[in-house]
Structure formats: C-alpha cells, structure tokens
TINU-887646 format. One record per residue: residue in three letters; x, y, z of N, C-alpha, C, O, CB in turn; residue number from 1. Coordinates in pm, 1 decimal. Glycine has a CB too. Layout:
  vexgu       nxx       nyy       nzz      caxx      cayy      cazz       cxx       cyy       czz       oxx       oyy       ozz      cbxx      cbyy      cbzz  marro
    ALA         X         Y         Z         X         Y         Z         X         Y         Z         X         Y         Z         X         Y         Z    NUM
...
//
This chain:
  vexgu       nxx       nyy       nzz      caxx      cayy      cazz       cxx       cyy       czz       oxx       oyy       ozz      cbxx      cbyy      cbzz  marro
    MET    -801.1    -448.5     -55.8    -720.4    -532.9    -141.3    -626.1    -615.3     -56.1    -527.0    -563.1      -5.1    -642.6    -449.2    -243.6      1
    SER    -655.2    -741.5     -40.3    -570.7    -825.3      43.7    -462.9    -894.6     -38.7    -348.6    -849.0     -40.3    -655.1    -928.8     117.3      2
    ASP    -496.1   -1002.2    -106.1    -399.8   -1077.1    -184.6    -438.2   -1064.9    -331.4    -556.7   -1069.2    -364.5    -393.9   -1226.3    -140.0      3
    ALA    -341.2   -1049.9    -418.8    -367.5   -1025.4    -560.5    -453.8   -1134.5    -622.4    -527.2   -1107.6    -717.5    -236.9   -1014.3    -636.4      4
    ARG    -446.7   -1257.9    -570.3    -525.0   -1367.6    -628.2    -673.8   -1353.6    -601.2    -755.0   -1412.3    -672.7    -476.5   -1500.0    -574.2      5
    THR    -711.1   -1277.3    -499.7    -852.0   -1267.0    -461.9    -913.9   -1132.3    -499.6   -1021.8   -1097.9    -451.4    -866.7   -1289.5    -313.2      6
    LEU    -846.9   -1057.1    -584.4    -893.9    -923.4    -618.1    -996.9    -925.9    -729.4    -994.6   -1011.8    -817.5    -777.7    -835.9    -658.0      7
    SER   -1086.5    -830.0    -723.0   -1182.3    -809.1    -832.1   -1109.3    -743.3    -948.8    -997.4    -694.9    -931.3   -1303.7    -721.2    -785.3      8
    PRO   -1169.9    -740.5   -1067.2   -1105.3    -672.9   -1180.6   -1071.9    -525.8   -1151.0    -966.5    -477.0   -1191.8   -1195.5    -680.9   -1303.1      9
    THR   -1159.9    -456.5   -1081.5   -1133.5    -317.1   -1047.3   -1014.4    -306.1    -952.6    -929.6    -218.2    -968.2   -1257.8    -253.0    -984.0     10
    GLN   -1008.6    -395.2    -855.0    -897.3    -394.4    -761.8    -766.2    -430.8    -832.4    -660.9    -375.8    -800.4    -924.3    -491.2    -646.5     11
    ARG    -773.1    -523.0    -928.0    -652.6    -559.2   -1004.1    -601.2    -439.4   -1082.7    -480.3    -418.7   -1093.3    -681.7    -677.1   -1099.9     12
    THR    -692.7    -360.7   -1137.6    -652.9    -240.2   -1210.2    -583.8    -142.0   -1117.0    -482.8     -81.8   -1153.4    -774.6    -173.9   -1276.1     13
    ALA    -637.7    -125.8    -997.3    -575.7     -36.8    -898.5    -438.4     -89.5    -857.4    -344.8     -11.2    -840.9    -666.2     -21.9    -774.5     14
    LEU    -425.3    -219.7    -841.0    -296.9    -279.3    -804.9    -194.0    -256.7    -915.1     -79.5    -220.9    -887.5    -313.1    -429.4    -777.4     15
    LEU    -234.8    -277.7   -1039.2    -144.2    -253.1   -1152.2    -102.7    -106.3   -1156.2      14.2     -74.9   -1178.6    -211.3    -293.4   -1285.9     16
    ALA    -198.3     -17.2   -1134.5    -167.5     126.3   -1133.1     -67.6     157.9   -1021.9      25.4     235.7   -1043.0    -296.8     210.0   -1114.6     17
    ALA     -85.5      98.7    -904.0       6.9     122.8    -792.9     148.5      78.9    -831.1     244.5     151.3    -805.0     -40.2      48.0    -665.6     18
    TRP     161.9     -36.5    -891.4     293.8     -85.6    -932.3     355.1       3.8   -1039.4     473.5      36.7   -1032.5     283.5    -229.5    -983.9     19
    LEU     275.6      43.0   -1137.7     328.2     127.8   -1244.8     369.6     265.2   -1192.6     475.3     316.7   -1228.9     224.1     143.5   -1355.4     20
    LEU     286.8     323.6   -1108.3     318.6     455.9   -1054.2     438.6     450.6    -960.2     524.8     538.4    -964.3     197.6     513.5    -980.7     21
    ALA     444.4     348.8    -876.2     560.0     335.5    -786.5     686.5     310.9    -868.3     792.2     365.8    -837.5     538.1     220.2    -684.6     22
    GLY     675.7     229.3    -971.4     791.2     206.8   -1058.6     836.8     335.0   -1125.3     956.5     362.8   -1133.8     758.2     102.9   -1164.4     23
    ALA     740.6     413.0   -1172.6     775.0     541.9   -1233.3     842.4     634.2   -1131.5     927.5     715.7   -1167.0     648.9     609.5   -1290.8     24
    GLY     803.3     620.4   -1005.3     863.3     701.5    -900.4    1010.6     672.8    -876.7    1080.6     753.1    -815.0     788.9     681.3    -774.0     25
    THR    1058.4     557.9    -925.5    1201.4     527.2    -911.1    1284.6     594.1   -1019.9    1406.8     602.3   -1007.5    1223.7     376.0    -914.8     26
    LEU    1221.1     641.7   -1125.2    1296.2     696.5   -1238.7    1389.6     811.8   -1201.3    1502.9     813.4   -1249.3    1200.1     743.5   -1344.1     27
    PRO    1348.7     908.3   -1118.3    1444.5    1013.3   -1079.9    1567.0     958.4   -1007.6    1677.3    1009.8   -1026.4    1376.1    1115.5    -991.4     28
    PHE    1549.9     855.1    -925.6    1664.7     795.5    -857.5    1758.2     728.2    -958.8    1880.4     740.8    -950.0    1617.4     693.1    -751.5     29
    LEU    1699.5     657.5   -1053.9    1780.9     593.0   -1157.1    1849.8     697.0   -1244.7    1964.7     678.9   -1285.1    1694.4     499.9   -1243.5     30
    ALA    1778.9     806.1   -1273.8    1840.0     915.0   -1351.4    1955.6     976.9   -1272.9    2057.6    1013.2   -1331.5    1734.5    1023.7   -1386.4     31
    GLY    1940.8     988.9   -1142.8    2048.8    1041.4   -1059.2    2170.4     950.7   -1061.4    2283.9     997.8   -1067.8    2001.0    1059.7    -916.2     32
    ALA    2146.4     819.9   -1055.9    2258.4     725.6   -1061.2    2329.7     735.2   -1195.8    2452.5     729.9   -1201.4    2209.2     581.3   -1037.0     33
    ALA    2253.9     749.2   -1303.1    2316.0     766.1   -1435.1    2387.8     900.7   -1443.5    2493.5     912.5   -1505.4    2209.7     755.1   -1547.3     34
    ASP    2329.0    1000.7   -1380.5    2383.4    1136.7   -1384.7    2524.2    1145.0   -1327.2    2607.5    1219.2   -1379.3    2292.4    1231.1   -1309.2     35
    VAL    2552.1    1070.4   -1220.9    2685.9    1079.7   -1161.1    2792.9    1025.1   -1254.8    2910.1    1060.9   -1243.3    2690.1    1004.1   -1028.0     36
    PHE    2752.8     938.8   -1347.2    2849.2     882.6   -1441.9    2851.6     957.1   -1575.3    2956.1     965.6   -1639.6    2817.8     736.8   -1466.2     37
    LEU    2737.7    1010.6   -1616.7    2726.5    1068.0   -1751.0    2730.2    1220.0   -1757.0    2770.8    1276.9   -1858.3    2601.2    1021.7   -1813.0     38
    ARG    2688.5    1286.2   -1649.9    2675.4    1431.9   -1654.9    2742.9    1500.3   -1537.0    2716.1    1617.4   -1510.2    2529.4    1470.5   -1658.8     39
    ASN    2828.7    1430.2   -1467.3    2900.7    1487.9   -1353.2    2810.4    1538.4   -1241.8    2845.0    1634.5   -1173.0    2986.7    1600.1   -1400.1     40
    GLY    2697.0    1476.2   -1223.4    2611.0    1508.8   -1110.4    2531.5    1637.4   -1122.4    2494.4    1696.4   -1020.9    2692.1    1516.2    -990.3     41
    GLU    2504.7    1682.0   -1243.8    2431.6    1808.3   -1262.8    2290.1    1806.0   -1204.7    2237.6    1910.4   -1165.8    2424.2    1840.7   -1410.1     42
    TRP    2228.4    1688.2   -1198.6    2089.4    1678.4   -1152.7    2076.9    1636.8   -1007.1    1965.7    1624.8    -955.6    2014.6    1580.8   -1238.3     43
    LEU    2187.7    1615.0    -941.1    2181.4    1553.3    -808.6    2105.1    1635.7    -705.3    2037.0    1579.2    -619.8    2320.0    1528.7    -758.7     44
    GLY    2115.3    1767.9    -711.8    2040.5    1850.1    -616.5    1891.1    1825.6    -626.6    1822.7    1811.6    -525.2    2069.9    1997.5    -639.2     45
    ALA    1840.7    1820.5    -748.9    1697.2    1795.7    -768.8    1659.2    1655.6    -722.6    1553.3    1636.7    -662.7    1659.2    1814.4    -916.7     46
    VAL    1744.1    1558.0    -749.8    1714.5    1419.9    -709.4    1720.4    1407.7    -557.3    1641.9    1333.9    -497.7    1814.1    1320.4    -775.5     47
    GLN    1811.9    1478.9    -495.4    1823.2    1477.8    -349.4    1694.8    1533.9    -286.1    1644.0    1478.5    -188.6    1947.2    1560.2    -303.6     48
    ILE    1644.3    1641.2    -340.6    1518.2    1697.9    -291.5    1403.6    1599.9    -314.4    1318.6    1581.7    -227.2    1488.0    1832.8    -361.0     49
    TYR    1401.3    1537.2    -431.5    1297.7    1438.5    -462.5    1301.5    1325.0    -359.9    1196.6    1279.2    -314.6    1316.4    1382.5    -606.3     50
    GLY    1421.2    1279.6    -323.1    1433.3    1173.9    -223.1    1370.8    1213.2     -90.6    1302.3    1132.6     -27.5    1578.4    1138.3    -202.2     51
    ALA    1394.1    1336.3     -48.1    1334.6    1383.4      76.8    1182.6    1392.7      66.0    1110.9    1359.6     160.4    1392.7    1519.5     115.2     52
    VAL    1134.5    1437.4     -48.2     989.3    1448.1     -69.1     924.6    1310.1     -64.9     821.9    1291.4       0.3     958.4    1517.5    -204.0     53
    ILE     984.4    1213.8    -134.0     926.0    1080.0    -137.6     935.7    1012.6      -0.4     843.0     942.2      39.6     996.0     993.9    -244.3     54
    ALA    1044.6    1032.4      71.3    1053.0     979.2     207.9     940.1    1037.5     293.7     878.3     965.5     372.2    1191.9    1011.5     271.3     55
    SER     913.5    1166.0     279.1     803.8    1228.9     353.4     668.1    1173.1     309.6     577.3    1157.5     391.3     806.7    1381.5     333.8     56
    PHE     655.4    1143.5     181.8     532.7    1081.6     130.2     508.8     946.7     199.1     397.1     917.0     241.6     541.4    1062.9     -24.2     57
    VAL     613.7     866.2     209.5     601.7     736.3     276.6     567.1     757.5     424.1     487.7     682.4     480.6     733.5     654.4     262.6     58
    CYS     625.9     858.4     485.6     591.2     890.5     624.7     442.6     924.3     636.8     378.1     888.5     735.3     676.9    1008.4     676.2     59
    GLY     389.5     992.6     537.4     246.0    1023.8     537.1     160.9     897.6     531.0      56.0     889.7     595.0     211.9    1114.9     419.3     60
    ILE     205.9     799.0     454.0     135.3     670.0     450.7     135.0     609.3     590.5      34.1     555.2     635.8     201.8     572.1     348.5     61
    HIS     248.1     618.7     657.6     257.4     562.1     792.9     167.9     637.1     891.1     107.0     576.2     979.1     402.7     565.3     842.1     62
    TRP     160.1     767.2     876.2      68.9     843.7     961.5     -75.5     800.7     937.1    -153.5     786.6    1031.3      84.7     995.3     935.9     63
    GLY    -110.3     780.1     811.2    -245.1     732.4     779.9    -272.7     597.4     844.1    -381.0     574.8     898.0    -264.3     722.8     629.0     64
    ALA    -175.0     508.1     838.5    -191.2     376.3     900.6    -204.2     388.9    1051.8    -274.0     310.1    1115.6     -72.9     285.1     865.3     65
    ALA    -137.1     487.6    1108.5    -143.1     506.8    1253.7    -285.2     533.5    1302.1    -318.5     505.2    1417.2     -52.5     621.8    1295.2     66
    LEU    -367.7     587.3    1215.4    -505.8     614.8    1253.2    -582.9     487.0    1285.0    -685.0     491.1    1353.7    -575.9     690.9    1142.3     67
    PHE    -533.7     372.8    1234.7    -602.2     245.3    1253.8    -522.2     149.0    1341.4    -561.5      33.8    1359.4    -630.1     181.2    1119.5     68
    ALA    -410.1     196.2    1395.5    -320.2     110.8    1472.4    -352.5     116.4    1620.8    -417.5     208.8    1669.6    -175.3     151.6    1449.0     69
    ALA    -304.8      14.3    1690.7    -312.5      15.9    1836.7    -230.9     134.5    1887.0    -139.9     182.0    1819.1    -260.6    -119.1    1898.4     70
    GLU    -264.3     181.6    2006.5    -205.5     304.9    2058.5     -52.8     304.8    2058.6       8.5     402.7    2016.0    -254.8     328.8    2197.8     71
    ALA       9.5     197.4    2105.5     155.9     193.8    2113.2     217.9     201.0    1973.8     314.7     274.2    1953.0     203.1      66.2    2185.5     72
    LEU     163.3     126.3    1878.8     215.0     129.9    1742.0     187.9     265.7    1678.9     273.6     319.2    1608.6     152.1      17.8    1656.8     73
    ALA      70.9     321.5    1702.8      37.6     453.4    1646.6     137.2     558.2    1693.1     183.7     640.0    1613.6    -105.2     495.2    1686.4     74
    LEU     169.6     556.0    1820.1     266.2     652.6    1873.4     402.1     636.9    1805.9     465.7     736.2    1770.5     280.7     635.9    2025.5     75
    ARG     447.3     511.7    1787.9     574.9     487.5    1719.2     569.0     536.4    1574.2     665.2     594.6    1524.1     610.6     337.1    1723.0     76
    LEU     456.9     512.9    1507.6     443.4     556.6    1368.4     448.5     708.5    1357.4     514.4     762.4    1268.5     312.5     504.3    1308.4     77
    PHE     380.0     776.5    1446.2     384.8     923.4    1444.9     527.3     972.9    1468.8     575.7    1061.5    1398.4     289.6     981.7    1551.8     78
    LEU     593.0     915.8    1567.2     727.9     958.7    1603.4     827.5     928.4    1491.2     903.0    1016.6    1450.3     772.4     890.3    1733.3     79
    ILE     828.4     806.5    1441.9     921.3     769.4    1334.3     893.9     852.8    1210.2     987.4     895.8    1142.6     909.8     618.8    1301.0     80
    GLY     765.5     876.4    1179.3     731.4     957.9    1063.3     788.1    1098.4    1071.5     841.4    1150.2     973.3     582.5     964.9    1047.9     81
    ASN     776.8    1159.5    1187.0     830.7    1295.2    1202.2     982.8    1296.8    1197.7    1042.8    1382.3    1132.6     782.8    1356.7    1333.0     82
    ILE    1044.4    1202.7    1266.6    1190.9    1197.7    1266.8    1243.1    1172.1    1125.9    1337.7    1237.4    1081.8    1241.6    1088.4    1363.3     83
    ALA    1181.9    1077.2    1055.3    1227.1    1045.4     919.6    1209.2    1164.1     825.8    1296.4    1191.3     743.3    1151.2     924.4     865.3     84
    ALA    1098.2    1234.3     837.4    1076.8    1351.9     751.7    1182.5    1459.2     780.5    1234.5    1521.7     688.2     934.2    1409.8     773.1     85
    LEU    1213.3    1480.0     906.9    1318.1    1577.3     942.2    1455.9    1532.7     893.2    1536.3    1615.7     850.9    1321.6    1598.5    1094.1     86
    LEU    1483.3    1403.6     898.4    1610.4    1353.3     846.4    1617.2    1367.7     694.8    1724.5    1390.5     639.0    1630.3    1206.7     886.1     87
    GLY    1501.9    1354.3     627.9    1498.6    1379.7     483.9    1534.9    1523.9     453.2    1609.0    1551.5     359.0    1360.5    1347.2     426.8     88
    TRP    1482.7    1614.8     532.6    1517.5    1755.8     516.2    1666.8    1776.4     540.8    1732.5    1849.3     466.6    1434.4    1844.0     611.9     89
    ALA    1720.5    1712.1     645.2    1863.8    1723.7     674.4    1947.3    1667.8     559.3    2054.0    1720.7     528.5    1898.4    1650.2     805.6     90
    ALA    1899.2    1562.0     496.3    1972.6    1501.7     384.2    1988.4    1600.1     269.1    2089.2    1598.0     198.6    1901.0    1375.3     335.2     91
    VAL    1889.2    1685.8     250.2    1896.2    1786.8     143.3    2002.2    1891.7     174.8    2060.9    1950.0      83.7    1758.9    1854.7     123.7     92
    LEU    2026.7    1915.8     302.0    2123.5    2016.7     342.8    2268.2    1967.3     334.9    2362.1    2046.8     338.6    2093.2    2061.8     483.0     93
    LEU    2284.8    1835.9     324.2    2418.9    1776.8     319.4    2472.9    1776.2     176.9    2395.8    1785.4      81.4    2416.8    1633.6     375.7     94
    PRO    2604.7    1765.5     161.8    2660.1    1742.4      27.7    2602.9    1611.8     -28.8    2554.3    1527.0      46.0    2817.0    1737.0      31.9     95
    ALA    2609.3    1597.2    -160.6    2543.4    1485.0    -228.2    2585.3    1348.8    -172.5    2499.0    1265.1    -146.3    2573.4    1490.0    -376.4     96
    GLY    2713.9    1324.6    -153.9    2758.3    1193.0    -107.9    2691.1    1149.4      21.3    2618.2    1050.2      21.9    2907.3    1193.1     -88.9     97
    PRO    2713.9    1221.2     130.7    2649.2    1181.5     256.7    2497.4    1200.2     254.0    2425.0    1126.6     321.1    2707.5    1261.3     371.9     98
    GLY    2449.5    1296.7     178.0    2305.0    1317.6     168.4    2233.5    1196.4     110.0    2129.9    1154.1     161.1    2275.4    1440.1      83.8     99
    PHE    2288.8    1141.4       3.8    2226.6    1024.0     -57.4    2243.1     899.3      28.4    2156.3     812.0      27.7    2285.7     999.4    -195.0    100
    LEU    2353.2     889.9     102.1    2367.4     776.9     193.6    2262.4     785.2     304.1    2208.5     682.8     346.1    2509.3     773.3     254.4    101
    LEU    2233.1     905.8     351.1    2128.0     923.7     450.5    1991.7     889.1     391.8    1910.6     824.4     458.0    2128.0    1067.6     503.2    102
    VAL    1965.7     931.0     268.9    1837.9     897.0     204.4    1824.8     745.4     190.6    1716.9     690.8     213.6    1826.5     965.0      64.8    103
    ALA    1933.0     676.9     153.5    1929.6     530.6     143.2    1894.3     468.3     278.1    1810.9     378.0     285.5    2065.6     476.4      93.2    104
    ALA    1957.5     516.3     383.7    1929.0     464.3     517.9    1784.4     491.9     558.2    1719.5     407.0     619.4    2024.8     526.3     620.7    105
    LEU    1734.5     609.4     524.2    1595.3     643.8     555.2    1498.1     547.0     490.4    1405.9     497.8     555.5    1564.4     785.7     509.8    106
    PHE    1518.7     519.7     362.1    1427.5     429.2     292.6    1436.7     287.7     348.6    1336.2     216.7     352.8    1457.5     428.3     143.0    107
    ALA    1554.7     246.1     391.1    1568.9     113.8     452.4    1490.7     107.0     583.7    1422.6       8.0     610.7    1718.0      81.2     477.1    108
    VAL    1500.6     212.0     664.8    1426.1     215.7     791.7    1276.1     221.6     765.3    1198.2     154.8     833.3    1469.9     337.1     877.4    109
    LEU    1235.6     300.9     667.1    1092.5     310.2     636.1    1038.0     176.0     587.6     921.1     144.8     610.3    1067.5     418.6     529.8    110
    LEU    1121.2      97.4     521.7    1078.2     -36.7     480.4    1054.3    -125.2     602.7     960.7    -205.2     604.3    1183.6    -101.5     387.3    111
    LEU    1138.1    -111.1     704.3    1115.5    -187.2     827.9     982.3    -149.0     892.3     913.1    -233.8     948.7    1230.9    -163.6     927.3    112
    VAL     947.7     -22.1     883.5     817.8      22.7     934.8     705.5     -40.8     852.3     604.9     -85.2     907.6     807.3     178.5     931.1    113
    ASP     723.1     -44.8     720.9     621.9    -109.0     636.1     604.8    -256.4     672.3     493.9    -309.8     668.6     660.1     -95.6     488.0    114
    ARG     714.1    -320.3     706.8     705.5    -461.0     748.6     621.3    -472.8     875.3     540.0    -564.4     887.7     847.1    -520.3     772.3    115
    GLN     640.5    -381.1     968.6     559.3    -379.6    1091.4     411.6    -362.0    1057.3     325.2    -428.6    1114.3     605.9    -266.6    1186.6    116
    LEU     384.0    -271.7     964.0     244.4    -246.4     926.4     180.6    -370.4     866.0      65.6    -402.5     896.0     235.6    -129.6     827.5    117
    TRP     254.6    -440.1     781.2     201.8    -561.7     720.3     177.9    -668.3     827.5      72.9    -732.6     829.5     298.5    -614.6     612.0    118
    ARG     276.0    -686.7     916.6     261.9    -787.6    1022.1     147.7    -755.5    1118.0      86.7    -845.9    1175.1     391.8    -800.0    1099.9    119
    ALA     118.9    -626.2    1135.5       9.0    -585.1    1223.9    -126.0    -590.6    1152.5    -229.4    -561.4    1212.5      33.9    -443.4    1277.0    120
    GLY    -125.1    -627.5    1025.5    -250.1    -635.7     950.3    -301.1    -500.4     903.1    -418.1    -487.6     866.9    -355.2    -701.5    1034.2    121
    LEU    -214.4    -399.0     903.2    -256.2    -264.5     863.0    -228.3    -234.2     716.5    -269.0    -129.7     665.9    -187.4    -162.3     948.7    122
    SER    -159.2    -324.7     648.4    -138.9    -310.3     504.2    -140.3    -449.6     442.3    -104.0    -547.4     507.6      -4.4    -235.3     472.2    123
    PRO    -181.8    -458.3     317.1    -193.1    -588.7     252.4     -57.5    -641.1     204.2      39.1    -566.0     190.6    -289.8    -580.2     135.1    124
    LEU     -53.4    -769.7     179.3      68.2    -834.7     133.1     119.3    -773.5       3.3     239.9    -755.6     -13.5      44.1    -982.9     114.3    125
    TRP      28.5    -741.4     -88.6      74.5    -685.9    -216.1     148.4    -554.4    -193.9     244.2    -525.5    -265.6     -44.3    -664.7    -311.9    126
    PHE     105.7    -473.2     -95.5     172.7    -346.2     -69.3     310.9    -369.7      -9.9     406.2    -300.1     -44.9      88.5    -259.4      24.8    127
    TRP     322.3    -467.4      79.7     453.4    -501.4     135.8     547.0    -543.4      22.9     662.0    -499.6      18.8     441.2    -615.0     242.2    128
    ARG     500.1    -626.2     -67.3     584.1    -671.1    -179.5     624.2    -553.6    -268.2     738.8    -545.3    -312.5     510.1    -777.3    -263.2    129
    LEU     531.6    -464.3    -293.7     562.8    -345.4    -373.0     670.3    -262.4    -304.4     765.9    -218.6    -368.5     436.5    -260.6    -395.7    130
    ARG     654.7    -240.9    -175.2     751.7    -159.3    -101.7     890.3    -223.6    -101.1     990.7    -153.0    -110.5     704.2    -137.0      41.9    131
    VAL     897.3    -355.1     -90.4    1027.1    -422.7     -92.7    1095.2    -399.7    -227.9    1212.3    -362.2    -233.4    1010.5    -574.8     -65.2    132
    ALA    1022.0    -422.2    -335.3    1079.8    -407.8    -469.6    1122.6    -264.1    -497.1    1234.1    -240.0    -543.5     979.2    -453.0    -575.9    133
    ILE    1035.3    -169.7    -468.8    1065.4     -29.1    -497.5    1179.2      20.5    -408.1    1267.8      92.3    -454.5     939.5      58.6    -477.7    134
    THR    1176.9     -17.2    -281.4    1282.2      26.0    -190.0    1417.4     -30.0    -232.1    1518.9      38.5    -219.0    1249.6     -17.1     -47.0    135
    ALA    1420.7    -152.2    -282.0    1547.3    -210.2    -327.7    1608.1    -125.7    -439.1    1728.7    -101.0    -439.4    1526.2    -354.9    -376.3    136
    VAL    1526.5     -81.8    -532.5    1575.3       1.7    -643.1    1623.2     136.6    -590.5    1731.3     183.2    -626.7    1464.6      22.1    -749.4    137
    VAL    1542.5     199.2    -505.0    1575.5     332.3    -454.5    1702.3     328.1    -370.0    1790.7     412.0    -387.4    1459.0     389.2    -372.3    138
    VAL    1712.3     232.3    -279.4    1829.9     223.2    -193.2    1954.7     196.0    -277.0    2059.1     257.2    -254.5    1811.1     112.7     -86.8    139
    ALA    1944.4     105.0    -372.9    2060.5      75.2    -457.5    2106.2     199.8    -532.7    2225.6     229.6    -537.0    2027.2     -37.5    -557.1    140
    ALA    2011.0     273.0    -592.2    2047.6     395.5    -665.7    2109.5     498.5    -573.2    2208.6     562.1    -609.2    1924.8     455.6    -735.3    141
    CYS    2053.3     516.1    -455.5    2108.7     614.9    -360.0    2246.7     574.3    -311.6    2332.7     660.2    -292.5    2015.2     631.8    -239.5    142
    LEU    2269.7     445.4    -291.5    2402.4     399.0    -250.6    2505.1     423.5    -360.1    2618.0     463.6    -331.9    2398.5     250.2    -214.8    143
    VAL    2466.6     399.7    -484.6    2557.2     427.0    -597.1    2590.1     575.9    -601.8    2706.6     614.1    -612.5    2494.1     381.1    -731.8    144
    ILE    2487.4     659.1    -593.7    2509.7     803.3    -597.8    2597.0     847.3    -481.1    2693.2     922.0    -498.5    2375.9     878.7    -595.7    145
    GLY    2561.7     799.4    -360.6    2636.9     837.8    -241.3    2783.3     797.1    -247.9    2870.5     868.7    -198.5    2573.7     777.1    -119.4    146
    ALA    2810.2     682.3    -308.7    2946.4     633.5    -316.7    3028.0     707.6    -422.3    3148.9     724.8    -406.4    2946.2     485.7    -346.2    147
    VAL    2962.6     751.8    -530.1    3034.3     813.4    -642.0    3040.0     964.5    -630.8    3138.2    1026.5    -671.5    2969.4     775.2    -772.6    148
    ALA    2935.1    1024.1    -575.7    2926.8    1172.1    -572.1    3030.9    1233.6    -480.4    3036.7    1355.9    -466.9    2788.0    1216.3    -527.0    149
//
C-alpha cells in the first residue's frame, strides 16, 4: 500500500481499518485526560501501563522494519526499539505526572523514527500520516495528564 489514491478496493478497506483501529487506540489516552479532571485520576495507573504497552507495540513495528533496512539503520532501529521499550517500563514505575511526561516524550521520539522509516522507503506515506495524527492525539493527552496529575 503506497499512496491512498492508487490503492485497490481491498487495500482501501485495510487502510480504513488501520485508521479506525489506530483511532480507537487513542481512546484510553483520552479517557485518562478526562479522568484527571472528572474522577481524580482513578484510571491513570491503567492508562500509564497502556501507554507503555503501545510504545512497545510501536517499537515492534520498528523492529519489523529493521528486517528490511540497511545495516546501519537496522542497528539503530533495534537499539532505539529496546531503549524506548525499557523507558516505557520505567514510565510505569514513576508517579503519574512524570510518568506521562516520559510517555509523551517516548511517542514523540518514536514518531521521529517513523519519519526515518518513511524517508528510507520502508513505510508508505499513508502510514506516516496516520502516525503523525495518532501521535499528536496521544502526546497531547499525555501532556495534559502529566501536567495535571
């Protein structure tokens, strides 16, 4: 799947599914942002864990891309993926405020990695656009939580 304009009907369905599923994946972050204002942060521990899990999921995507990357880029992808996953784990161990700020920073860095993958031709433009949109929502929600919690 390269550009949405050149996709077959089956590929368009997969693209729509990717957008819908990724959008649904932002719901726990949005619920966490609402939680700090409406429920005194009762759900934040679960959302913090979810953030680490999803960051690790994105790292897994990067590891998969590394299988098709040039050696130098592959090595960076493996290294960044492991470091980011470990930082996600560390974010869960922190209090909510700094933990969510770390998760926000992680997603911002992972987006920079996605940009590298797109520029290297290892991911399609539609995926880069999806990652930008979804990351903007996730980072904004984590910054709100981190600032208020």
